[in-house]
N, CA, C and O of each residue as an XYZ file, in Angstrom:
284
protein
N     -18.615     77.507    -21.757
C     -17.722     78.564    -22.157
C     -18.267     79.229    -23.423
O     -18.685     78.543    -24.355
N     -18.263     80.561    -23.454
C     -18.754     81.306    -24.610
C     -17.772     81.196    -25.767
O     -16.559     81.141    -25.565
N     -18.309     81.164    -26.976
C     -17.426     81.094    -28.135
C     -16.954     82.500    -28.514
O     -17.648     83.486    -28.264
N     -15.799     82.576    -29.103
C     -15.204     83.837    -29.508
C     -15.860     84.331    -30.791
O     -15.952     83.590    -31.770
N     -16.317     85.589    -30.790
C     -16.890     86.201    -31.985
C     -15.947     87.310    -32.417
O     -15.633     88.204    -31.632
N     -15.499     87.257    -33.652
C     -14.588     88.271    -34.162
C     -15.403     89.378    -34.816
O     -16.192     89.132    -35.728
N     -15.198     90.605    -34.334
C     -15.858     91.777    -34.898
C     -14.953     92.386    -35.955
O     -13.759     92.572    -35.721
N     -15.511     92.694    -37.105
C     -14.768     93.349    -38.171
C     -15.206     94.806    -38.216
O     -16.290     95.119    -38.707
N     -14.362     95.694    -37.704
C     -14.685     97.119    -37.651
C     -14.276     97.804    -38.947
O     -13.268     97.445    -39.554
N     -15.062     98.793    -39.369
C     -14.811     99.578    -40.570
C     -14.853    101.057    -40.200
O     -15.459    101.431    -39.196
N     -14.204    101.906    -41.017
C     -14.273    103.348    -40.789
C     -15.653    103.903    -41.142
O     -16.165    104.803    -40.476
N     -16.231    103.358    -42.184
C     -17.557    103.787    -42.643
C     -18.439    102.554    -42.842
O     -17.949    101.427    -42.915
N     -19.740    102.788    -42.928
C     -20.686    101.688    -43.118
C     -20.386    101.005    -44.449
O     -20.348    101.671    -45.483
N     -20.174     99.688    -44.444
C     -19.903     98.993    -45.705
C     -21.135     99.008    -46.618
O     -22.268     98.876    -46.156
N     -20.889     99.171    -47.911
C     -22.002     99.203    -48.872
C     -22.586     97.814    -49.092
O     -23.779     97.674    -49.361
N     -21.748     96.789    -48.976
C     -22.186     95.404    -49.185
C     -21.892     94.604    -47.921
O     -20.787     94.654    -47.381
N     -22.893     93.872    -47.462
C     -22.732     92.998    -46.298
C     -22.433     91.594    -46.837
O     -23.274     91.013    -47.523
N     -21.268     91.047    -46.543
C     -20.917     89.723    -47.066
C     -21.866     88.639    -46.551
O     -22.397     88.733    -45.444
N     -22.063     87.631    -47.358
C     -22.864     86.479    -46.969
C     -22.289     85.876    -45.691
O     -21.075     85.716    -45.564
N     -23.153     85.546    -44.759
C     -22.722     84.940    -43.507
C     -22.393     85.949    -42.415
O     -22.056     85.558    -41.297
N     -22.485     87.251    -42.724
C     -22.206     88.305    -41.742
C     -23.444     89.183    -41.577
O     -24.298     89.234    -42.461
N     -23.535     89.869    -40.447
C     -24.587     90.846    -40.216
C     -23.945     92.140    -39.724
O     -22.889     92.118    -39.092
N     -24.590     93.262    -40.019
C     -24.144     94.570    -39.561
C     -24.752     94.820    -38.193
O     -25.964     94.702    -38.013
N     -23.903     95.166    -37.224
C     -24.338     95.309    -35.826
C     -23.847     96.646    -35.286
O     -22.771     97.113    -35.661
N     -24.639     97.264    -34.400
C     -24.145     98.446    -33.685
C     -24.370     98.278    -32.195
O     -25.172     97.454    -31.755
N     -23.634     99.089    -31.418
C     -23.792     99.035    -29.963
C     -25.034     99.815    -29.553
O     -25.832    100.202    -30.407
N     -25.205    100.047    -28.263
C     -26.439    100.670    -27.768
C     -26.321    102.181    -27.578
O     -27.038    102.754    -26.758
N     -25.427    102.836    -28.322
C     -25.300    104.289    -28.278
C     -26.117    104.875    -29.424
O     -25.946    104.485    -30.579
N     -27.009    105.818    -29.097
C     -27.853    106.463    -30.103
C     -27.651    107.962    -30.052
O     -27.410    108.506    -28.974
N     -27.741    108.653    -31.181
C     -27.936    108.081    -32.509
C     -26.652    107.432    -33.011
O     -25.549    107.826    -32.631
N     -26.817    106.432    -33.871
C     -25.666    105.735    -34.441
C     -25.034    106.641    -35.490
O     -25.735    107.185    -36.343
N     -23.730    106.804    -35.432
C     -23.011    107.694    -36.350
C     -22.649    106.973    -37.645
O     -22.597    105.744    -37.680
N     -22.403    107.727    -38.695
C     -21.941    107.165    -39.972
C     -20.455    106.845    -39.922
O     -19.986    105.992    -40.675
N     -19.699    107.519    -39.040
C     -18.264    107.240    -38.870
C     -18.088    106.466    -37.587
O     -18.574    106.885    -36.537
N     -17.409    105.358    -37.654
C     -17.227    104.496    -36.495
C     -16.476    105.228    -35.385
O     -15.443    105.852    -35.632
N     -16.997    105.148    -34.173
C     -16.370    105.767    -33.016
C     -16.876    107.163    -32.698
O     -16.614    107.671    -31.608
N     -17.598    107.803    -33.623
C     -18.127    109.140    -33.362
C     -19.184    109.084    -32.274
O     -20.080    108.241    -32.315
N     -19.084    109.968    -31.315
C     -20.051    110.086    -30.208
C     -20.233    108.767    -29.447
O     -21.279    108.546    -28.836
N     -19.234    107.903    -29.481
C     -19.306    106.648    -28.736
C     -20.005    105.521    -29.461
O     -20.066    104.404    -28.947
N     -20.535    105.785    -30.642
C     -21.217    104.717    -31.361
C     -20.201    103.875    -32.123
O     -19.246    104.404    -32.692
N     -20.411    102.575    -32.128
C     -19.532    101.632    -32.815
C     -20.383    100.688    -33.648
O     -21.480    100.314    -33.232
N     -19.899    100.304    -34.804
C     -20.582     99.306    -35.629
C     -19.550     98.373    -36.232
O     -18.379     98.721    -36.381
N     -20.013     97.182    -36.574
C     -19.103     96.152    -37.060
C     -19.878     95.076    -37.794
O     -21.108     95.038    -37.749
N     -19.144     94.200    -38.473
C     -19.711     93.000    -39.087
C     -19.297     91.809    -38.252
O     -18.184     91.760    -37.729
N     -20.194     90.851    -38.128
C     -19.902     89.614    -37.414
C     -20.877     88.546    -37.869
O     -21.896     88.862    -38.482
N     -20.578     87.273    -37.575
C     -21.558     86.221    -37.841
C     -22.773     86.412    -36.924
O     -22.653     87.000    -35.850
N     -23.918     85.924    -37.339
C     -25.127     86.006    -36.515
C     -24.874     85.312    -35.182
O     -24.202     84.282    -35.123
N     -25.423     85.890    -34.109
C     -25.266     85.323    -32.769
C     -26.588     85.460    -32.020
O     -27.422     86.297    -32.365
N     -26.770     84.642    -31.005
C     -28.021     84.597    -30.247
C     -28.306     85.888    -29.479
O     -29.465     86.183    -29.190
N     -27.273     86.662    -29.144
C     -27.486     87.870    -28.344
C     -27.846     89.102    -29.185
O     -27.967     90.201    -28.643
N     -28.018     88.934    -30.493
C     -28.340     90.068    -31.355
C     -29.843     90.210    -31.536
O     -30.572     89.222    -31.620
N     -30.288     91.447    -31.594
C     -31.699     91.761    -31.812
C     -31.827     92.618    -33.055
O     -31.016     93.518    -33.274
N     -32.847     92.347    -33.884
C     -33.075     93.181    -35.070
C     -33.403     94.591    -34.606
O     -34.144     94.775    -33.640
N     -32.854     95.580    -35.288
C     -33.032     96.967    -34.894
C     -33.826     97.715    -35.959
O     -33.624     97.503    -37.155
N     -34.723     98.583    -35.525
C     -35.514     99.390    -36.458
C     -35.320    100.888    -36.205
O     -36.244    101.677    -36.402
N     -34.120    101.277    -35.767
C     -33.850    102.676    -35.442
C     -33.746    103.573    -36.672
O     -33.743    104.796    -36.534
N     -33.661    102.993    -37.875
C     -33.595    103.781    -39.097
C     -32.182    104.115    -39.563
O     -32.014    104.775    -40.588
N     -31.181    103.678    -38.840
C     -29.793    103.976    -39.189
C     -29.382    103.296    -40.492
O     -28.717    103.905    -41.330
N     -29.774    102.048    -40.661
C     -29.445    101.257    -41.857
C     -30.624    100.329    -42.102
O     -31.249     99.874    -41.143
N     -30.950    100.032    -43.363
C     -32.134     99.215    -43.632
C     -32.120     97.812    -43.035
O     -33.177     97.296    -42.671
N     -30.968     97.190    -42.926
C     -30.916     95.810    -42.442
C     -29.751     95.662    -41.465
O     -28.613     95.417    -41.866
N     -30.056     95.816    -40.178
C     -28.982     95.711    -39.192
C     -29.522     95.213    -37.855
O     -30.731     95.094    -37.657
N     -28.604     94.929    -36.953
C     -28.903     94.353    -35.651
C     -28.211     95.180    -34.582
O     -27.341     95.993    -34.894
N     -28.582     94.985    -33.343
C     -27.853     95.655    -32.261
C     -27.649     94.702    -31.118
O     -28.334     93.687    -30.997
N     -26.679     95.049    -30.264
C     -26.383     94.272    -29.092
C     -26.363     95.227    -27.902
O     -25.843     96.338    -28.005
N     -26.911     94.809    -26.806
C     -26.911     95.638    -25.609
C     -25.747     95.215    -24.728
O     -25.373     94.044    -24.669
N     -25.194     96.193    -24.055
C     -24.126     95.919    -23.116
C     -24.760     95.568    -21.776
O     -25.605     96.312    -21.276
N     -24.362     94.445    -21.191
C     -24.935     94.008    -19.913
C     -24.853     95.104    -18.876
O     -23.818     95.755    -18.729
N     -25.943     95.309    -18.156
C     -25.959     96.297    -17.069
C     -26.458     97.667    -17.504
O     -26.709     98.524    -16.656
N     -26.610     97.897    -18.816
C     -27.158     99.181    -19.267
C     -28.647     99.044    -19.478
O     -29.141     97.978    -19.845
N     -29.359    100.133    -19.244
C     -30.827    100.115    -19.401
C     -31.222    100.058    -20.842
O     -32.413    100.036    -21.155
């Protein structure tokens, strides 16, 4: 059984990433600065095995997760 991961959504990109959390976005590009714009979503969560480091340039230190079934 998969463990529950709680996503902490914000209106804007947080300036400080708390210890033990990582900044993550979904697979919608370009990633927006306002959460929910153009379908892009970002959140803070604990590190998880399904996250990949992202180098899209949106934020200096962040990760992304792909939605199953999308290319």
